[in-house]
C-alpha positions in Angstrom: 0.0 0.0 0.0 1.1 3.6 -0.7 0.6 4.6 2.9 3.1 1.9 4.0 5.7 3.1 1.5 5.3 6.7 2.8 5.5 5.5 6.4 8.9 4.0 5.6 10.1 7.3 4.2 8.9 9.2 7.3 10.7 6.8 9.6 13.9 7.4 7.7 13.7 11.2 8.2 16.0 12.8 10.7 13.7 15.9 10.7 12.8 17.0 14.2 9.1 17.7 14.3 8.7 18.4 18.0 5.9 15.9 18.4 3.9 17.3 15.4 2.7 14.6 13.1 2.7 14.7 9.3 -0.9 14.1 8.4 -1.4 11.5 5.6 -5.2 11.6 5.5 -7.1 14.9 5.3 -9.9 13.4 7.3 -7.8 13.4 10.5 -5.8 16.6 10.3 -7.7 18.0 13.3 -7.7 14.7 15.2 -3.9 14.6 15.5 -1.3 17.1 16.6 -0.6 18.6 13.2 0.3 22.1 12.0 -3.5 22.6 11.4 -4.5 21.8 15.0 -4.7 25.5 16.0 -7.1 26.4 13.2 -10.8 26.9 13.9 -12.4 23.7 12.3 -15.2 25.9 10.9 -12.7 27.9 8.9 -11.1 24.8 7.2 -14.1 22.6 6.9 -13.4 22.5 3.2 -10.3 20.5 3.9 -12.1 17.6 5.5 -15.5 17.7 3.8 -15.9 17.6 0.0 -19.2 19.4 -0.1 -17.8 22.2 2.0 -15.0 22.6 -0.5 -17.6 23.0 -3.3 -19.5 25.6 -1.2 -16.2 27.5 -0.3 -15.1 27.4 -3.9 -18.3 29.1 -5.0 -18.0 31.7 -2.3 -14.6 32.8 -3.5 -15.7 32.9 -7.1 -14.4 29.6 -8.5 -16.2 27.6 -11.1 -17.3 24.2 -9.7 -18.8 21.1 -11.3 -22.5 20.6 -10.7 -23.0 18.5 -7.6 -25.6 17.0 -5.3 -25.4 15.4 -1.9 -27.8 12.9 -0.2 -27.8 9.6 1.6 -30.7 8.2 -0.5 -29.9 6.2 -3.6 -33.3 7.1 -5.0 -32.7 10.8 -4.5 -29.2 10.5 -6.2 -30.7 8.6 -9.1 -33.5 11.2 -9.5 -30.8 13.9 -9.7 -28.9 12.0 -12.4 -32.1 11.4 -14.3 -32.9 15.1 -14.2 -29.4 16.1 -15.4 -28.9 13.3 -17.9 -25.2 14.1 -18.2 -23.2 10.9 -17.5 -20.4 10.3 -16.5 -20.5 11.4 -12.9 -18.1 11.1 -10.0 -19.5 9.5 -6.8 -17.5 9.9 -3.6 -17.7 9.9 0.1 -18.4 13.4 1.6 -15.4 13.0 3.9 -12.1 13.9 2.2 -9.8 10.9 2.2 -6.3 10.0 1.1 -5.1 9.0 -2.4 -8.5 9.4 -4.1 -9.9 6.6 -1.9 -13.6 5.9 -2.4 -14.0 7.9 -5.6 -15.7 6.1 -8.5 -16.7 6.9 -12.1 -20.4 6.4 -12.7 -21.2 5.7 -16.4 -24.8 4.5 -15.8 -27.5 3.7 -13.3 -26.1 0.2 -12.6 -22.7 1.8 -11.6 -24.6 4.2 -9.4 -26.3 1.4 -7.4 -23.1 -0.6 -7.1 -20.9 2.2 -5.9 -23.5 3.6 -3.6 -23.5 0.2 -1.8 -19.7 0.4 -1.4 -19.8 4.0 -0.1 -22.8 3.7 2.1 -23.6 0.1 3.0 -25.8 1.2 5.8 -27.5 3.9 3.7 -26.8 6.5 6.4 -23.6 8.1 5.1 -24.1 11.1 2.9 -22.8 10.7 -0.6 -21.6 13.4 -3.0 -22.2 13.0 -6.7 -21.0 15.5 -9.3 -20.2 15.9 -12.9 -17.1 14.0 -13.8 -14.5 16.6 -14.6 -12.9 15.9 -18.0 -9.5 17.1 -18.9 -6.7 16.5 -21.5 -4.2 16.9 -18.7 -4.3 16.6 -14.9 -1.9 18.3 -12.5 -1.3 18.7 -8.8 0.1 21.9 -7.5 1.6 21.6 -4.0 2.0 24.9 -2.2 3.7 25.6 1.1 5.1 28.3 3.3 7.5 30.9 1.8 6.1 30.3 -1.7 7.1 26.7 -1.9 5.7 25.0 -5.0 5.9 21.7 -6.8 3.9 20.8 -9.9 3.2 17.2 -10.8 1.4 15.8 -13.8 -0.6 12.7 -13.1 -2.2 9.9 -15.1 -5.0 7.7 -13.9 -5.6 3.9 -13.9 -7.8 2.7 -16.7 -10.7 1.6 -14.5 -13.7 3.2 -12.8 -11.7 4.7 -9.9 -9.7 7.9 -9.6 -6.5 6.2 -8.5 -3.2 7.3 -9.9 -1.1 5.2 -12.2 1.8 7.5 -12.6 3.2 10.9 -11.5 5.8 13.0 -13.4 7.6 16.0 -11.9 8.8 18.7 -11.8 6.5 20.3 -14.4 6.8 23.8 -15.9 3.4 25.0 -17.2 2.9 27.5 -20.0 2.6 31.0 -18.6 -1.0 31.4 -19.8 -2.1 28.4 -17.7 0.2 29.0 -14.8 -1.2 32.6 -14.3 -4.7 31.2 -14.1 -3.7 28.6 -11.6 -1.9 31.2 -9.5 -5.1 33.2 -9.2 -6.8 30.1 -7.8 -4.1 29.0 -5.4 -3.6 32.6 -4.3 -7.1 32.6 -2.8 -5.9 30.1 -0.3 -2.5 31.7 0.5 -3.6 33.0 3.9 -3.9 29.4 5.1 -0.2 28.8 4.6 1.1 31.5 6.9 3.2 29.0 9.0 5.8 26.3 8.2 4.6 22.7 8.3 1.4 23.2 6.2 0.8 22.3 2.6 -2.1 22.5 0.3 -2.2 20.3 -2.8 -4.6 21.5 -5.5 -5.7 19.0 -8.2 -6.6 20.6 -11.5 -8.1 19.4 -14.8 -7.0 21.3 -17.9 -9.0 21.1 -21.1 -8.6 23.5 -24.0 -7.2 26.1 -21.6 -10.2 25.7 -19.3 -9.0 25.0 -15.8 -11.2 23.3 -13.1 -10.2 22.8 -9.5 -11.1 19.2 -8.5 -9.9 19.0 -5.0 -7.7 20.5 -2.2 -5.8 18.3 0.2 -3.4 18.8 3.1 -1.8 15.4 3.5 1.8 14.5 3.0 0.7 11.4 1.2 2.9 11.8 -1.9 6.1 9.8 -2.4 7.8 12.7 -4.3 7.7 14.8 -1.1 10.4 12.6 0.5 14.2 12.1 0.1 15.2 9.8 -2.9 11.7 9.6 -4.2 11.9 13.4 -4.9 15.1 12.8 -7.0 17.5 13.9 -4.4 19.3 12.0 -1.6 19.8 15.3 0.3 17.1 15.5 3.0 17.1 19.3 3.0 16.2 19.4 -0.7 13.1 17.2 -0.2 9.7 19.0 -0.2 8.7 17.5 3.1 11.7 19.2 4.9 11.3 22.4 3.0 7.6 22.7 3.8 8.1 21.8 7.4 11.1 24.1 8.1 10.1 26.9 5.8 13.6 26.9 4.3 13.2 26.6 0.6 16.1 25.1 -1.2 16.5 26.0 -4.9 18.2 23.3 -6.8 18.9 23.0 -10.5 17.0 20.0 -11.9 18.0 18.9 -15.4 16.0 15.7 -15.4 12.4 14.7 -15.2 11.2 12.0 -12.8 8.3 9.6 -13.0 6.8 7.4 -10.2 4.8 4.5 -11.5 2.5 2.3 -9.4 1.7 -1.3 -9.9 -0.9 -3.4 -8.1 -1.7 -7.1 -8.0 -4.6 -9.0 -6.6 -3.9 -10.2 -3.1 -4.2 -13.8 -4.2 -1.4 -13.3 -6.8 2.3 -13.9 -6.3 4.0 -11.0 -4.5 6.2 -8.6 -6.3 10.0 -9.5 -6.6 12.4 -7.8 -4.2 14.3 -6.1 -7.0 14.1 -5.3 -10.8 17.0 -6.9 -12.8 19.7 -4.7 -14.2 18.9 -4.0 -17.9 19.6 -1.3 -20.4 16.4 0.6 -19.8 15.8 3.9 -21.6 15.2 5.6 -18.3 17.3 5.1 -15.1 15.7 3.3 -12.2 16.4 5.4 -9.1 14.3 3.5 -6.5 12.0 0.5 -6.3 10.0 -0.6 -3.3 7.1 -2.8 -2.5 4.4 -3.2 0.2 2.0 -6.2 0.2 0.3 -6.2 -3.3 1.7 -2.8 -4.2 4.9 -1.6 -5.9 6.3 1.7 -6.9 9.3 2.6 -9.1 11.0 6.0 -9.6 12.5 6.7 -13.0 14.8 9.5 -14.1 15.4 10.7 -17.7 16.4 13.9 -19.5 13.8 13.0 -22.1 10.3 12.4 -20.8 9.4 10.4 -23.9 11.6 7.6 -22.6 9.5 7.0 -19.6 6.6 5.1 -21.0 8.8 2.6 -23.0 10.7 1.8 -19.8 7.4 1.4 -17.9 6.1 -1.1 -20.4 9.3 -3.2 -20.0 9.1 -3.0 -16.2 5.4 -3.8 -16.2 6.1 -6.9 -18.4 8.6 -8.1 -15.8 6.5 -7.3 -12.7 3.1 -8.2 -14.0 3.9 -10.9 -16.5 
């Protein structure tokens, strides 16, 4: 599991946190001793509740996908019938880590099936909204002292919103970056202290930019030493965000993290990938249960996907 791989990275840090924990799940940022503990829960309800984010986004003038919230399957189906605009995203109201419990609904059969997964007791409120389409998807991580990391992401080819790969660092065209800066700038006041991050997920389609989600968890491998492309702890995003000491480093390569999953009944992943003349350099490989991640480095991003296909053939058969 991704969380286990991140926990390994946290345990290897020499960073002194003074008892403050690095939140991995947005749902518990106020239930632990985190940099967000001193905030009034009402002022940051949009961090833990997805419907509150939609309301807050509208209040500050951001475009939001059409959405509806209810704990009744019938009511949700009636809303879909009225809108007649599949596909939709159906998700738990509580914000969770790594796109957990988010599904793509392409028809009424999917709606019923995923509703049962999200609310088996029919008591939990469920959020349904128009599926945000995009040619490209990016995450922009912002922190204290103008820290910023932009990552492009690709999704698994299934009915979830789980990530298949992540490429970083990304430099966006100025026309797009300026629009994103206007959006992230509306949240700048919440990053007044070290230790906090906000990760904005965007869909970009024909220069239209839609904010999908905002998260505060440190649940990204590229925040940590080695996985970020540097062995130097002070250059890792997690240390820069926590200390407020931004380290500018010249990066001439691109990095890609790829994720692989097997069914629990299948054979486990091998302990290492054999040495071969891959197009991209393998920097790190690690596994946890039925989950594996590999970090690649290349000066040419076009090399990544060829290397991934070769690695996938070895790992998945």
